[in-house]
Structure formats: C-alpha cells, structure tokens
C-alpha positions as CSV (number, residue, x, y, z in Angstrom):
1,M,-32.9,77.0,54.2
2,N,-32.2,74.5,56.7
3,Q,-33.8,71.0,56.1
4,V,-34.3,68.5,58.9
5,L,-34.5,65.1,57.3
6,T,-35.6,63.4,60.6
7,S,-39.1,64.2,62.0
8,P,-39.3,66.2,65.0
9,T,-40.6,63.2,67.0
10,E,-37.5,61.1,66.1
11,S,-34.9,63.8,66.5
12,P,-32.6,63.5,69.6
13,P,-33.2,66.5,71.9
14,L,-31.2,69.8,71.4
15,P,-28.1,69.8,73.6
16,T,-28.0,71.9,76.6
17,L,-25.4,74.5,77.2
18,D,-24.2,72.3,79.9
19,D,-23.5,69.6,77.2
20,L,-21.8,72.1,74.9
21,G,-19.8,73.8,77.5
22,V,-20.6,76.9,79.7
23,D,-17.5,78.4,78.6
24,L,-19.6,79.7,75.6
25,L,-21.2,82.1,77.9
26,T,-18.1,83.8,79.1
27,T,-16.9,87.3,78.1
28,T,-13.6,88.5,79.2
29,R,-12.8,92.0,79.9
30,R,-10.7,92.3,76.9
31,Q,-13.5,90.9,74.6
32,R,-16.0,93.5,76.1
33,W,-13.7,96.4,75.5
34,R,-12.9,95.3,72.1
35,A,-16.6,95.0,71.2
36,C,-17.4,98.4,72.7
37,L,-14.5,100.4,71.3
38,R,-14.6,98.9,67.8
39,P,-17.4,101.1,66.5
40,F,-15.6,104.3,67.7
41,I,-12.3,103.3,66.2
42,L,-14.2,102.9,62.9
43,L,-15.9,106.2,63.5
44,A,-12.6,107.9,64.1
45,L,-11.4,106.3,60.7
46,Y,-14.5,107.9,59.0
47,I,-13.4,111.2,60.2
48,V,-10.0,110.8,59.0
49,A,-11.3,109.8,55.6
50,V,-13.4,113.0,55.5
51,W,-10.5,115.1,56.4
52,L,-8.4,113.7,53.7
53,E,-11.5,113.9,51.4
54,W,-11.3,110.2,50.6
55,W,-15.1,110.1,49.9
56,W,-14.8,106.8,48.1
57,A,-13.7,105.1,51.3
58,T,-16.6,106.3,53.4
59,P,-19.3,103.9,52.3
60,F,-16.9,101.1,53.1
61,I,-16.1,102.4,56.4
62,V,-19.8,102.9,57.3
63,F,-20.5,99.4,56.4
64,L,-17.9,98.3,58.9
65,I,-19.5,100.6,61.5
66,F,-22.9,98.9,60.7
67,V,-21.4,95.5,61.4
68,A,-19.6,96.6,64.6
69,I,-22.7,98.3,66.0
70,V,-25.1,95.6,65.2
71,T,-22.9,93.1,66.7
72,V,-22.3,94.9,70.0
73,T,-25.8,96.1,70.3
74,H,-27.1,92.6,69.6
75,D,-25.0,91.3,72.7
76,V,-26.1,94.0,74.9
77,V,-29.7,93.3,74.1
78,H,-29.1,89.7,75.1
79,G,-27.1,90.6,78.1
80,S,-24.1,88.5,77.0
81,L,-21.4,91.2,77.5
82,G,-21.7,91.4,81.5
83,L,-22.7,95.0,81.7
84,S,-24.5,96.2,84.7
85,R,-28.3,97.4,84.3
86,R,-27.4,101.0,84.0
87,A,-24.5,100.4,81.8
88,T,-26.8,98.5,79.5
89,E,-29.2,101.4,79.3
90,W,-26.5,103.8,78.4
91,A,-24.9,101.3,75.9
92,L,-28.2,100.8,74.1
93,F,-28.5,104.8,73.8
94,V,-24.8,105.3,72.8
95,F,-24.4,102.6,70.3
96,G,-27.7,103.2,68.7
97,A,-26.9,106.9,68.4
98,V,-23.8,106.1,66.4
99,L,-26.2,104.8,63.5
100,L,-28.9,107.3,64.4
101,E,-31.1,104.5,65.6
102,S,-32.9,103.5,68.9
103,G,-31.2,100.9,70.8
104,H,-34.2,100.7,73.2
105,A,-36.7,100.1,70.4
106,Y,-34.2,97.4,69.1
107,R,-34.4,95.6,72.5
108,Y,-38.2,95.6,72.5
109,S,-38.6,94.3,69.0
110,H,-35.7,92.0,69.0
111,L,-36.5,90.0,72.3
112,Q,-40.0,89.8,71.0
113,H,-38.7,88.4,67.9
114,H,-36.9,85.7,69.8
115,R,-40.1,84.9,71.9
116,W,-42.6,84.7,69.0
117,F,-41.0,84.3,65.5
118,P,-42.7,83.6,63.1
119,A,-46.1,84.7,64.6
120,D,-47.8,87.8,63.7
121,N,-47.0,89.5,67.0
122,D,-43.4,89.6,65.9
123,P,-42.9,93.0,64.2
124,E,-39.3,92.4,63.5
125,G,-39.8,89.2,61.9
126,A,-42.6,90.7,59.6
127,P,-40.1,91.0,56.5
128,A,-39.7,87.0,56.6
129,R,-43.4,86.6,56.0
130,M,-43.3,89.2,53.0
131,P,-42.3,88.4,49.3
132,L,-38.9,89.6,48.4
133,W,-40.0,92.8,46.6
134,Q,-42.1,93.9,49.6
135,A,-39.1,93.3,52.1
136,I,-37.0,95.6,49.8
137,L,-39.7,98.4,49.8
138,F,-40.3,98.0,53.4
139,G,-36.7,99.3,54.2
140,P,-37.4,103.0,54.7
141,V,-40.3,102.5,57.2
142,F,-38.9,99.4,59.0
143,L,-37.1,101.2,61.8
144,P,-39.8,104.0,62.4
145,W,-42.2,101.3,62.6
146,L,-40.3,99.3,65.3
147,W,-39.8,102.6,67.2
148,W,-43.6,103.1,67.2
149,Y,-44.0,99.6,68.3
150,A,-41.7,100.0,71.2
151,W,-43.3,103.3,72.1
152,K,-46.6,101.4,72.5
153,Q,-45.0,98.5,74.4
154,A,-43.4,101.1,76.8
155,K,-46.7,102.8,77.9
156,A,-46.3,101.7,81.4
157,R,-42.6,102.4,81.4
158,P,-42.1,106.2,81.4
159,D,-38.3,105.7,81.9
160,Q,-38.2,103.8,78.6
161,R,-40.1,106.3,76.7
162,V,-37.7,109.0,77.9
163,W,-34.8,106.8,76.3
164,L,-37.0,106.5,73.1
165,L,-37.6,110.2,72.7
166,A,-34.1,111.0,73.5
167,E,-32.9,108.5,70.7
168,A,-35.3,109.9,68.3
169,S,-34.4,113.5,69.1
170,W,-30.6,112.7,68.6
171,A,-31.2,111.2,65.1
172,V,-33.4,114.3,64.0
173,G,-31.0,116.7,65.7
174,F,-27.8,115.2,64.0
175,C,-29.5,115.4,60.5
176,L,-30.2,119.1,61.2
177,V,-26.8,119.8,62.4
178,G,-25.4,118.1,59.2
179,V,-27.5,120.3,57.1
180,L,-26.3,123.5,58.8
181,L,-22.5,122.3,58.7
182,W,-22.7,121.7,55.1
183,P,-21.0,124.9,54.0
184,I,-18.2,124.1,56.5
185,T,-17.9,120.3,56.0
186,P,-20.2,117.9,54.1
187,G,-18.8,114.9,56.3
188,V,-21.7,115.0,58.9
189,A,-24.5,115.2,56.4
190,V,-22.8,112.5,54.3
191,Y,-22.6,110.3,57.2
192,A,-26.3,110.8,58.3
193,L,-27.3,110.1,54.6
194,L,-25.2,106.8,54.6
195,V,-26.4,105.4,57.7
196,I,-30.0,106.2,57.0
197,V,-30.0,104.7,53.5
198,G,-27.8,101.8,54.9
199,S,-30.5,101.0,57.4
200,W,-33.0,100.3,54.7
201,V,-31.5,96.9,54.0
202,Y,-32.3,95.6,57.5
203,P,-35.5,94.1,56.5
204,L,-33.9,92.3,53.6
205,L,-30.5,91.2,54.9
206,T,-31.2,90.7,58.7
207,V,-34.8,89.2,58.4
208,H,-36.0,88.2,55.1
209,L,-32.9,86.4,53.7
210,P,-32.0,84.7,57.0
211,H,-35.6,83.4,57.6
212,R,-36.8,82.9,54.1
213,N,-38.7,79.7,53.7
214,F,-38.8,79.2,57.3
215,G,-40.1,76.0,58.7
216,P,-42.4,75.0,61.6
217,T,-39.6,73.8,64.1
218,P,-36.8,75.8,65.7
219,L,-34.3,73.9,63.5
220,T,-36.1,75.1,60.3
221,Q,-36.8,78.8,61.2
222,T,-33.5,80.2,59.9
223,G,-30.1,79.2,58.4
224,S,-26.6,79.1,59.1
225,L,-23.7,80.4,57.0
226,Q,-20.5,79.0,58.1
227,G,-17.0,79.7,56.9
228,R,-13.9,81.8,57.8
229,I,-13.7,85.0,55.9
230,T,-17.3,86.0,55.4
231,P,-18.6,85.1,58.9
232,A,-15.5,86.9,60.3
233,L,-16.3,90.0,58.3
234,F,-19.8,89.9,59.8
235,L,-18.4,89.3,63.1
236,E,-19.9,85.8,63.4
237,L,-23.5,87.0,62.9
238,T,-24.0,84.8,60.0
239,Y,-24.4,81.9,62.6
240,H,-27.9,82.9,62.7
241,L,-29.6,79.4,63.6
242,E,-27.0,79.0,66.4
243,H,-27.9,82.3,67.8
244,H,-31.7,81.5,67.6
245,L,-31.1,78.3,69.5
246,Y,-28.8,79.8,72.1
247,P,-29.4,83.5,72.2
248,S,-27.4,83.9,75.5
249,V,-24.2,83.0,73.7
250,P,-22.2,86.1,72.9
251,S,-21.3,86.7,69.1
252,H,-17.6,86.2,69.7
253,H,-18.4,82.5,70.6
254,L,-21.0,81.8,67.9
255,A,-18.3,80.2,65.4
256,E,-17.2,77.9,68.2
257,L,-20.8,77.2,69.1
258,G,-21.5,76.1,65.4
259,R,-18.4,73.9,65.6
260,R,-19.7,72.1,68.7
261,L,-23.2,71.8,67.1
262,D,-22.0,70.3,64.0
263,P,-22.2,66.7,65.1
264,Y,-25.7,67.2,66.4
265,F,-26.8,69.1,63.1
266,D,-25.4,66.2,61.0
267,Q,-27.2,63.7,63.1
268,V,-30.6,65.3,62.5
269,G,-29.9,66.4,59.0
270,V,-29.7,70.1,59.3
271,K,-27.9,71.5,56.3
272,R,-25.6,74.5,56.6
273,T,-24.3,76.7,54.0
274,W,-20.7,77.0,53.6
275,V,-19.4,80.5,52.4
276,P,-15.6,81.7,51.9
C-alpha cells in the first residue's frame, strides 16, 4: 500500500506529462511489432513443447503468454501503440482470442475502471472491495461477469455486440475443438484448460492485490512494485500506480516513468515497494 505523508492540500500538484517528458508517449515501429509478435512467438513455443511432449514446460509458457497478451492488450485499450481504429478492433479480437477472452469486453470494463475506481460502478475494480477469500472465489465468474457488463453497455452499439459475440463463440468453439482433437493430440484441450484456469487469478492478482487497502486520493488507490527482474518479467505492469496516474503512457515506458516520478513521490511521501 502506498502512503502519502503530506495532506492532499499541502502536496504539490502532480507533474504533467509535459513536465515529465512527452517522449514517454512514443511507440516506435520496432516496439509496436515486438509487442504484437511476442504472444505468437510464445504460442509457437507452446506448440513445439506439445510436439516434443514437454508437458512440464507448458504451464510456464502459458504464463508468459498471459503476461504478453495482458500487456499488449492493455496498451491497445489505452491507444498507446499507435494503431488505427480498424486495427485496434482487430487487435482486441485477436489478442483476446489467444487467451479465449474478449478484448472488447476488457476495453469496456478497463476504461470504466480508470474513470470510476473505487466506485461501485466500476465492475473490474470490484475485487478490490472484497475480502481476500472472496476475491479468490470470484475468479471463475470474473470474466463472464465483465463480458455481460460489456454486453449491456453496448446496447446502442450493434457493431460492438458483434465483436462480443464473435469472441464468446471463438472461446466456446476452441474448447469444443480441443475435446474433439483429444484422440489426436491433447495439446489443444490442455491449452484451453490452462488459459481458463489461469484467468481465475485475475481478480486476485490484477485487482485485489494491487488495490488492496486503497485510499481516498489518486496517490493512495494502488501501489507500485519497482525493481529490475520482477518488473521486467511482467513487462513493467508492476508500475501500477504510475499507470493509473498516466494511463496514456505505454507499458514499455512505465519503468522510465517511475524513475522520473521518484523525486515527486519522495517529496509527497509515496512509498514504493522494491522487488528483485
């Protein structure tokens, strides 16, 4: 939990991006391609592991796929990769499909999360308001619940409902194909099982723990894990406070954003957590 030692009225104003450097908003072509290709390179690695029957390696590979997809989809939702409107729609579908999830539902819920956390009309932030045990048990219903929220929000947007239906159909169809292909290869069904079960930790790891014991001000609503190895493993998404304060900054600049914010955080008394 972050603690602000000075009162909000005594704290200096939050630096603007102009103060911190607008270069934090840039995404080069190389960075964009790296972010978009990373999940599929890892997916190819999963296929190789299945072909070699290295089943022990598949959970770790799927974990890396989760990190890659969550990171790139997160940047797509916030429009920080420089994609066109049409490319954004397809990116949400394709990246979500890799994890049998709905990228369009994620956009609805995540932008609402940034607008309203910790209010009750923030469905994605609900696990932060739950006790630990409830956030854990909420895992299996979290994504279907967010999909249903997005479906209701898209009532006046039939084009968005088409995307939502396509994403749900893909997820169900992939699981059915996995069952049918089991006599030939269990790799498809195992992948589906790993990503579905893996998604059950979302309420705990991406909402409850980052926002636990949240305070009343933007500086106290979430925390920041800074370091080298762990943040790099999670592609800098551990800089959660920095992201909430400046959501337009792409993930590949969050560590640098954290470094530039350090003097301000020290001045107002925001405590960060250092991890290896």
